[in-house]
C-alpha positions as CSV (number, residue, x, y, z in Angstrom):
1,M,59.6,176.8,116.2
2,E,62.4,174.5,117.1
3,A,60.6,173.7,120.4
4,I,57.5,172.7,118.5
5,N,59.4,170.5,116.1
6,S,61.2,168.9,119.1
7,F,57.8,168.2,120.8
8,K,56.4,166.8,117.5
9,K,59.4,164.5,117.2
10,L,59.1,163.4,120.8
11,F,55.4,162.8,120.4
12,L,55.9,160.6,117.3
13,E,58.5,158.6,119.1
14,V,56.3,158.0,122.0
15,W,53.4,157.2,119.7
16,N,55.4,154.7,117.7
17,E,57.2,153.1,120.6
18,G,54.4,153.5,123.1
19,V,54.6,151.9,126.5
20,F,57.0,149.0,127.0
21,G,57.8,149.1,123.3
22,L,54.2,148.9,122.2
23,N,52.7,151.1,119.5
24,A,50.2,153.5,121.0
25,S,47.9,153.1,118.0
26,E,47.9,149.4,118.4
27,I,47.1,149.8,122.1
28,I,44.1,152.1,121.3
29,I,42.8,149.8,118.6
30,G,43.2,146.8,120.8
31,F,41.4,148.5,123.6
32,I,38.6,149.5,121.3
33,I,38.2,145.9,120.1
34,F,38.0,144.7,123.7
35,L,35.5,147.4,124.6
36,I,33.3,146.5,121.6
37,F,33.2,142.9,122.7
38,Y,32.6,143.9,126.3
39,V,29.6,146.2,125.3
40,L,28.1,143.6,123.0
41,R,28.4,140.7,125.4
42,R,24.8,141.0,126.6
43,L,23.5,141.2,123.0
44,F,25.7,138.2,122.2
45,A,24.3,136.2,125.1
46,R,20.7,137.1,124.3
47,F,21.1,136.2,120.7
48,I,22.6,132.8,121.4
49,I,20.0,132.1,124.2
50,S,17.1,133.1,121.9
51,K,18.4,130.7,119.2
52,L,18.8,127.9,121.8
53,N,15.3,128.6,123.2
54,K,13.8,128.0,119.8
55,L,15.5,124.6,119.7
56,V,14.6,123.5,123.2
57,N,11.0,124.6,122.9
58,R,10.5,121.8,120.4
59,T,11.3,119.2,123.0
60,S,9.2,118.1,126.0
61,T,12.0,117.6,128.5
62,K,13.0,120.2,131.1
63,I,16.7,119.4,131.1
64,D,17.5,121.3,128.0
65,D,15.4,124.3,129.2
66,T,17.4,124.3,132.4
67,V,20.7,124.1,130.4
68,V,19.8,127.2,128.5
69,D,18.9,129.1,131.7
70,V,22.1,128.3,133.6
71,I,24.6,129.0,130.7
72,E,23.6,132.6,130.4
73,G,26.4,133.7,132.8
74,P,29.2,131.9,131.0
75,L,27.9,133.1,127.6
76,K,28.2,136.7,128.8
77,F,31.8,135.9,129.8
78,L,32.7,134.3,126.5
79,P,32.8,137.6,124.5
80,I,35.2,139.0,127.1
81,V,37.5,136.1,126.5
82,L,37.2,136.4,122.7
83,G,37.6,140.2,122.9
84,F,40.8,140.0,125.0
85,F,42.3,137.3,122.8
86,I,41.6,139.2,119.5
87,A,42.7,142.5,121.0
88,T,46.0,141.1,122.3
89,S,46.5,139.2,119.0
90,Y,46.3,142.5,117.1
91,I,49.1,144.1,119.1
92,E,52.7,143.2,118.4
93,L,54.3,142.2,121.7
94,S,57.7,141.3,122.8
95,I,58.5,137.7,123.7
96,E,58.3,138.4,127.5
97,V,55.1,140.3,127.3
98,Q,53.6,137.8,124.8
99,G,54.2,134.9,127.3
100,F,52.4,136.8,130.0
101,I,49.5,137.6,127.7
102,D,49.3,133.9,126.7
103,L,49.0,133.0,130.3
104,L,46.1,135.5,130.7
105,N,44.3,134.1,127.7
106,R,44.7,130.5,129.0
107,T,43.5,131.6,132.4
108,L,40.4,133.2,131.0
109,I,39.6,130.2,128.8
110,T,40.1,127.9,131.8
111,V,37.8,130.0,134.0
112,F,35.2,129.9,131.3
113,I,35.3,126.1,130.9
114,F,35.1,125.4,134.7
115,W,32.4,128.0,135.1
116,L,30.4,126.3,132.4
117,L,30.9,122.9,134.0
118,H,29.8,124.3,137.4
119,Q,26.6,125.7,135.9
120,L,25.8,122.4,134.2
121,V,25.7,120.6,137.6
122,I,22.1,122.1,138.0
123,P,20.6,120.3,134.9
124,F,22.6,117.2,135.9
125,S,20.6,117.2,139.1
126,F,17.5,116.2,137.0
127,I,19.3,113.0,136.0
128,L,20.3,112.2,139.6
129,K,16.7,112.8,140.8
130,N,15.6,109.8,138.8
131,F,17.6,107.7,141.3
132,E,15.8,109.1,144.4
133,D,13.9,105.8,144.7
134,K,17.2,104.0,145.0
135,I,19.1,106.6,146.9
136,S,17.6,109.2,149.3
137,K,17.0,112.8,148.4
138,P,19.5,114.2,150.9
139,L,22.2,111.9,149.4
140,V,21.4,113.4,145.9
141,N,21.8,116.9,147.4
142,W,25.1,115.9,149.0
143,T,26.3,114.5,145.6
144,L,25.5,117.7,143.8
145,K,27.2,119.8,146.4
146,G,30.2,117.5,146.2
147,L,30.4,117.9,142.4
148,E,30.2,121.7,142.7
149,I,33.1,121.7,145.2
150,I,35.2,119.3,143.1
151,I,34.7,121.5,140.0
152,I,35.7,124.6,141.9
153,V,38.8,123.0,143.4
154,L,39.9,121.5,140.0
155,G,39.4,124.9,138.4
156,I,41.6,126.6,141.0
157,V,44.2,123.9,140.7
158,A,44.2,124.2,136.8
159,V,44.7,128.0,137.1
160,L,47.5,127.7,139.6
161,E,49.3,125.1,137.4
162,L,49.1,127.5,134.5
163,W,51.0,130.1,136.5
164,G,53.7,127.6,137.6
165,I,52.4,127.0,141.1
166,K,52.9,123.3,141.9
167,V,49.9,122.1,143.7
168,G,51.3,118.6,144.5
169,P,53.7,119.7,147.4
170,V,50.9,121.9,148.8
171,I,48.5,119.0,148.8
172,A,51.1,116.8,150.4
173,G,51.6,119.4,153.1
174,L,47.9,119.6,153.6
175,G,47.7,115.9,153.8
176,L,50.1,115.8,156.8
177,F,48.1,118.7,158.3
178,G,44.9,116.8,157.7
179,V,46.2,113.7,159.5
180,A,46.9,115.9,162.6
181,V,43.5,117.5,162.3
182,A,41.8,114.1,161.9
183,L,43.3,112.8,165.1
184,G,41.6,115.7,166.9
185,A,38.3,115.5,165.0
186,Q,37.4,111.9,165.2
187,D,33.9,112.7,166.3
188,L,33.4,114.9,163.2
189,F,34.4,112.1,160.8
190,K,32.4,109.6,162.8
191,N,29.3,111.7,162.4
192,L,30.1,112.3,158.7
193,I,30.4,108.6,158.0
194,S,27.3,107.8,160.0
195,G,25.4,110.4,158.0
196,I,26.5,108.8,154.8
197,M,25.4,105.4,156.0
198,I,22.0,106.8,157.0
199,L,21.5,108.1,153.5
200,M,22.8,104.9,151.8
201,E,20.7,102.6,154.0
202,K,17.7,104.9,153.8
203,R,16.8,104.2,157.5
204,F,14.7,107.4,157.4
205,T,14.2,110.4,155.2
206,I,13.1,114.0,155.7
207,G,9.5,114.1,156.9
208,D,9.5,110.6,158.6
209,V,8.3,110.3,162.2
210,I,11.0,108.4,164.2
211,L,11.8,107.4,167.7
212,V,15.5,107.3,168.7
213,S,15.9,105.2,171.9
214,N,16.7,107.3,174.9
215,E,17.0,110.4,172.7
216,V,14.0,111.9,171.0
217,E,10.7,111.2,169.2
218,G,9.6,113.5,166.4
219,V,9.7,114.5,162.7
220,V,12.9,114.5,160.7
221,E,13.5,118.0,159.2
222,Q,17.1,118.0,158.1
223,I,19.9,115.5,157.6
224,G,23.2,117.2,157.7
225,F,26.9,116.2,157.5
226,R,27.4,116.2,161.2
227,S,23.9,116.0,162.8
228,T,20.2,115.4,162.1
229,L,17.5,117.9,163.1
230,V,14.4,116.1,164.6
231,R,11.5,118.3,165.7
232,R,9.5,117.0,168.6
233,F,5.7,117.1,168.6
234,D,5.8,120.1,171.0
235,S,7.7,121.9,168.1
236,T,11.1,121.8,170.0
237,P,14.0,121.2,167.6
238,V,16.6,118.6,168.7
239,M,19.9,118.2,167.0
240,I,21.1,114.5,167.2
241,P,24.7,113.7,166.3
242,N,24.7,111.2,163.4
243,Y,26.8,108.6,165.2
244,K,23.9,108.2,167.7
245,F,21.8,106.5,165.0
246,A,24.5,103.9,164.6
247,E,24.5,103.2,168.4
248,Q,20.8,103.5,169.2
249,S,17.8,101.7,167.8
250,V,15.6,103.8,165.5
251,T,11.9,103.2,165.1
252,N,10.5,104.6,161.9
253,Y,6.7,105.0,162.4
254,S,6.3,106.4,158.9
255,R,7.3,103.0,157.4
256,R,4.4,101.1,158.9
257,H,2.1,99.5,156.5
258,H,-1.0,100.2,158.7
259,R,-2.1,101.5,162.0
260,R,-3.6,99.1,164.5
261,I,-6.8,99.3,166.6
262,R,-6.9,96.9,169.5
263,W,-9.8,97.0,172.0
264,L,-11.2,94.7,174.7
265,I,-14.9,95.4,174.8
266,G,-16.4,94.4,178.1
267,L,-20.0,93.2,178.2
268,E,-22.1,92.5,181.2
269,Y,-22.2,89.0,182.6
270,K,-26.0,88.9,182.1
271,T,-25.4,89.0,178.3
272,S,-26.7,85.8,176.8
273,I,-24.7,83.5,174.5
274,D,-26.9,84.4,171.5
275,Q,-26.3,88.1,172.2
276,L,-22.5,87.6,172.4
277,K,-22.5,85.7,169.1
278,Q,-24.7,88.3,167.4
279,I,-22.5,91.2,168.6
280,R,-19.3,89.3,167.5
281,D,-20.7,88.5,164.0
282,A,-22.0,92.1,163.5
283,I,-18.6,93.7,164.4
284,T,-16.9,91.1,162.1
285,K,-19.2,92.0,159.2
286,L,-18.7,95.7,159.8
287,I,-14.9,95.5,159.6
288,K,-14.9,93.0,156.7
289,D,-17.2,95.2,154.6
290,H,-15.5,98.5,155.5
291,K,-13.0,99.7,152.9
292,D,-10.8,101.5,155.4
293,F,-9.6,98.3,157.1
294,A,-6.8,96.2,155.7
295,K,-7.5,92.6,154.7
296,N,-4.0,91.3,153.6
297,E,-1.0,89.5,155.0
298,N,0.2,92.6,156.8
299,G,-3.2,93.5,158.3
300,G,-5.6,90.8,159.3
301,F,-8.5,91.4,161.7
302,F,-9.9,89.5,164.6
303,V,-13.2,89.7,166.5
304,R,-13.4,87.0,169.2
305,I,-14.8,86.3,172.7
306,D,-11.5,86.6,174.5
307,S,-11.7,86.4,178.3
308,F,-13.7,86.5,181.5
309,S,-12.7,89.5,183.6
310,D,-13.8,90.3,187.1
311,S,-16.7,92.4,185.9
312,S,-17.2,91.6,182.3
313,I,-17.1,89.2,179.4
314,D,-14.4,90.6,177.0
315,I,-14.6,90.6,173.2
316,L,-11.2,91.2,171.5
317,V,-11.4,93.6,168.5
318,Q,-8.2,94.0,166.5
319,A,-8.0,95.6,163.1
320,F,-5.5,97.6,160.9
321,T,-6.4,100.7,159.0
322,V,-5.4,101.1,155.4
323,T,-4.2,104.7,156.0
324,N,-1.0,105.6,157.9
325,D,-2.1,109.2,158.4
326,W,-2.7,110.1,162.0
327,S,-5.7,112.3,161.6
328,E,-7.4,109.9,159.2
329,F,-6.7,107.0,161.6
330,L,-8.4,108.9,164.4
331,K,-11.5,109.5,162.2
332,I,-11.7,105.8,161.3
333,K,-11.2,104.8,164.9
334,E,-14.0,107.1,166.0
335,E,-16.4,105.7,163.4
336,L,-15.7,102.1,164.5
337,A,-16.3,103.0,168.2
338,V,-19.6,104.6,167.4
339,S,-20.7,101.6,165.2
340,I,-19.8,99.1,168.0
341,I,-21.9,101.1,170.5
342,E,-24.8,101.0,168.0
343,I,-24.4,97.2,167.6
344,V,-24.4,96.6,171.3
345,D,-27.5,98.7,171.8
346,A,-29.3,97.1,168.9
347,N,-28.7,93.7,170.5
348,K,-30.1,94.9,173.9
349,A,-26.8,94.3,175.7
350,G,-24.8,96.6,177.9
351,F,-21.3,97.5,178.6
352,A,-19.8,96.4,181.9
353,F,-18.1,98.6,184.4
354,P,-16.0,97.7,187.4
355,S,-18.3,96.5,190.1
356,Q,-18.5,94.2,193.1
357,S,-21.5,92.1,194.5
358,L,-21.8,91.6,198.2
359,Y,-23.7,88.4,199.4
360,V,-24.9,88.3,203.0
361,E,-25.8,84.8,204.5
362,S,-28.4,84.6,207.3
363,F,-27.8,82.2,210.2
364,P,-30.1,79.2,210.8
365,N,-32.9,79.8,213.4
366,E,-31.6,77.2,215.8
367,K,-28.2,78.7,215.9
368,S,-29.5,82.2,216.1
369,E,-31.2,81.4,219.3
370,I,-27.8,81.1,220.9
371,F,-27.3,84.8,220.5
372,N,-30.8,85.7,221.8
373,P,-30.2,87.7,225.0
374,E,-33.2,86.0,226.6
375,N,-31.4,82.6,226.5
376,I,-28.5,83.9,228.3
377,K,-28.8,83.0,232.0
């Protein structure tokens, strides 16, 4: 009986004093409070999101819809922060333990804030995309990635500062290390700066067809921090270091206003003047009335009798198509060629081809007698 009484007394002492001087009943109640908030976190997030969805559905913008979608994760984390704070507030703690718990609460709140800011970068991208006309799309993507990295770094620094870890000396040490690294990574920084200048100057964008002198000709697929991916027309990918674009001339075919057609049409020398003029005027009218050819300051057209070649009289035909698309350009070019053939045939003229005429002169009769064998004695 005395043993039972001793055990009961010991049990009550442990129950009242608990662990580290904490009451066991307070620990259990605090744990139950935290567990309730943890279990109800999904319901809490869904309830808040459903309320927010009703509000954002009244608007026509997509930004608020995206905001509701991306904050679901932080909203699920918020009940954990609240549950831990309420649970630890219910328990009477010693001064030393209370200081540690306060740091945990501050850390959880800091994580929640920076996580929320990190998620809000996504709807912020809709605002930046409005400036894609002034700055290129890759630069917008770089800016968004930079914001995400900055928020993560600042969050880590804030948490470290809470726990008494001074970041300043660490950054200073990293700065000295960075100088040493920079001396050995000059090409990397040169490529990075060149890449930024490419995006700022908008020399080309993804999808443009470019020619880099002495390097490559193809379609731009990706603009990275260090290099740019250009795929040649035979589907071979070529990685060009960004500094090459600062040292080499770049021809951007996609920025052309029009595509040019330039032909010298050779007609036979037996073509009469009237036929030449009629052919010239018919081709001129054809191009002038056709909607696929440009008639502005960037794309005038010419149809003129140009030169006398060895085998032909040449008519210069020069025009610019409205479209810049390669396949459409070939179609227009083919239609023009067929129409010119029809015009030449309708005017009963012919196309010249390389030829030579040989003229043989006969000797006079009196001179030819010299070579008569009968006159040779």
